[in-house]
C-alpha positions in Angstrom: 174.5 174.7 105.3 178.0 174.8 104.3 180.0 172.0 103.0 183.6 172.2 103.8 184.7 168.5 102.6 184.0 167.8 99.0 184.7 164.4 97.0 185.3 164.6 93.3 184.6 160.8 92.6 185.1 159.2 89.2 183.9 155.9 88.5 185.0 153.5 85.5 181.7 151.5 84.5 181.4 148.2 82.7 181.1 148.5 78.9 177.4 149.7 78.1 176.5 150.0 81.9 177.0 153.7 82.6 173.6 155.1 81.5 171.9 152.3 83.6 174.0 153.2 86.5 173.0 156.8 86.3 169.4 155.9 86.3 169.7 154.0 89.4 171.9 156.7 91.1 169.5 159.5 90.2 166.5 157.4 91.3 167.9 156.3 94.7 170.8 158.0 96.1 170.8 161.9 96.0 168.0 162.1 98.5 169.4 159.6 100.6 172.5 161.4 101.1 170.7 164.8 101.8 168.5 163.1 104.5 171.8 162.5 106.2 173.1 165.8 106.1 175.3 165.7 103.0 174.6 166.7 99.4 175.2 165.5 95.9 176.1 168.6 94.0 175.8 166.9 90.7 176.5 163.7 88.7 177.6 163.4 85.2 178.8 161.5 82.2 182.2 162.2 81.2 181.8 163.4 77.4 185.3 162.1 76.1 185.5 158.9 78.2 182.3 156.7 77.8 183.0 154.5 80.6 183.2 157.3 83.2 180.6 158.3 85.5 181.7 161.3 87.8 179.8 163.0 90.7 180.5 165.5 93.5 179.3 165.3 97.0 179.7 167.5 100.1 179.9 166.9 103.8 179.8 169.6 106.5 183.1 168.6 107.9 185.4 165.4 108.1 183.4 164.2 111.3 180.3 164.4 109.2 181.9 162.5 106.5 182.5 159.5 108.5 179.2 159.6 110.0 177.2 160.0 106.9 179.2 157.4 104.9 178.8 154.8 107.7 175.1 155.5 108.1 174.6 155.2 104.2 176.9 152.2 103.3 175.9 150.1 106.3 172.1 151.4 105.9 169.1 150.1 104.2 169.4 152.0 100.9 172.6 150.9 99.8 172.1 147.3 101.1 169.0 147.1 98.7 170.6 148.5 95.7 174.2 147.4 96.1 173.8 143.9 94.5 172.5 145.7 91.3 174.9 148.6 91.0 178.1 147.3 92.3 178.7 144.9 89.6 178.2 147.8 87.0 181.4 149.4 88.3 185.0 148.2 87.3 186.7 150.8 89.5 185.4 153.4 92.1 188.7 154.5 93.7 189.5 157.5 91.6 188.5 160.0 94.2 190.0 163.4 95.3 189.3 164.6 98.8 188.9 168.4 98.6 188.2 171.6 100.4 186.5 174.7 98.8 188.5 178.0 98.4 185.0 178.9 96.5 182.1 176.9 97.3 180.1 175.0 94.9 176.6 176.2 94.8 173.8 174.0 95.9 171.5 174.6 93.0 167.8 173.6 93.3 166.8 170.0 92.5 165.6 169.3 89.3 161.9 170.1 88.5 160.7 166.7 86.8 157.7 168.7 85.1 159.3 171.9 84.0 162.7 170.8 83.3 161.8 167.5 81.8 163.1 168.4 78.3 165.3 171.6 78.9 168.9 172.2 77.9 171.2 171.2 80.7 174.5 172.7 79.4 178.0 171.1 80.5 180.1 171.5 83.6 183.8 171.9 83.0 186.4 170.6 85.5 189.9 171.8 85.0 192.2 169.6 87.4 195.7 170.9 87.7 198.6 170.0 90.0 198.7 172.2 93.0 202.1 174.3 93.3 203.2 177.8 93.9 201.4 180.4 91.9 198.7 177.9 90.2 195.7 179.2 92.1 196.5 182.9 90.9 197.2 181.4 87.6 193.9 179.7 87.2 191.9 182.6 88.6 193.6 185.0 86.0 193.1 182.6 83.2 189.5 182.0 83.9 188.5 185.3 85.3 185.9 186.2 82.7 184.2 182.9 83.3 181.6 182.3 86.1 183.3 180.0 88.6 181.1 177.3 89.9 183.7 176.1 92.4 187.5 176.2 93.2 188.6 173.3 95.3 192.1 172.1 96.6 193.2 168.9 98.1 192.1 168.5 101.7 195.2 167.5 103.7 193.4 165.0 106.2 193.5 161.4 107.0 190.7 159.4 105.3 188.3 158.7 108.2 186.3 156.3 106.2 189.0 153.9 104.8 186.4 151.5 103.3 186.3 154.1 100.6 190.0 154.9 99.2 190.9 158.3 98.1 194.0 159.3 96.0 197.2 160.3 97.8 198.8 161.7 94.9 198.8 165.6 94.2 198.0 167.8 95.7 195.3 168.9 93.2 193.3 172.2 92.3 190.2 171.6 90.6 188.3 174.7 89.0 184.5 174.2 88.1 182.5 176.3 85.6 178.9 175.7 84.0 178.4 176.5 80.3 175.8 176.3 77.8 178.1 174.4 75.5 181.7 173.2 75.9 182.8 175.3 73.0 182.4 178.3 75.2 185.2 177.3 77.2 189.0 177.7 76.4 191.6 175.9 78.4 194.0 178.8 77.5 197.1 176.6 77.6 196.6 175.6 81.3 198.5 172.4 82.2 196.5 169.4 83.6 193.3 167.8 82.7 190.0 169.4 81.1 186.9 167.1 81.9 183.9 167.9 80.0 181.0 166.7 82.3 177.6 166.2 81.0 174.9 166.3 83.5 172.6 163.5 84.3 168.9 163.7 84.1 168.5 164.8 87.8 172.1 166.7 88.5 171.7 169.9 90.6 174.7 171.2 89.0 173.7 172.3 85.5 172.8 174.9 83.3 169.8 176.8 84.5 
């Protein structure tokens, strides 16, 4: 299955609540989206921002985005856990609506027995303003790294306005998976470099 619509979602959490939120998220939400035909590519702690929880999810297309979000956010799983997890968040509106130039791989689900204590690596997200020549510049700069996704802003109306998305940009997002953040060099690239530490059940991790 291909996922042509991707959201990069960055949540600001209440002080001391990020790890608890991640436990609830990992326990209840990835399979709920998967059963509706969407996917949680991965969920992460931002290394340099202790209040930030970030995740990536994909939909087949924009029509599926509206259908899946409606089914989830008006459905029983969210209804049951919303009273617990919503108060943990200060802000959930930092969301980029994207389309893939290079798709994010859907890695296997985490094996709770064999991967219980395995190294998980880091995911680097390089977020830059999309302008003429930037795509080529990013691909040249990071040509010797394994790309785990190259995404650009999707120019489409938000068809589930209950969940806002950013209207600044447009943006380019390059993703790579590494054993350690020291392996990555931003190489003078303008923009924001985000070091993402996979949560316990994040699909997108170092295998």
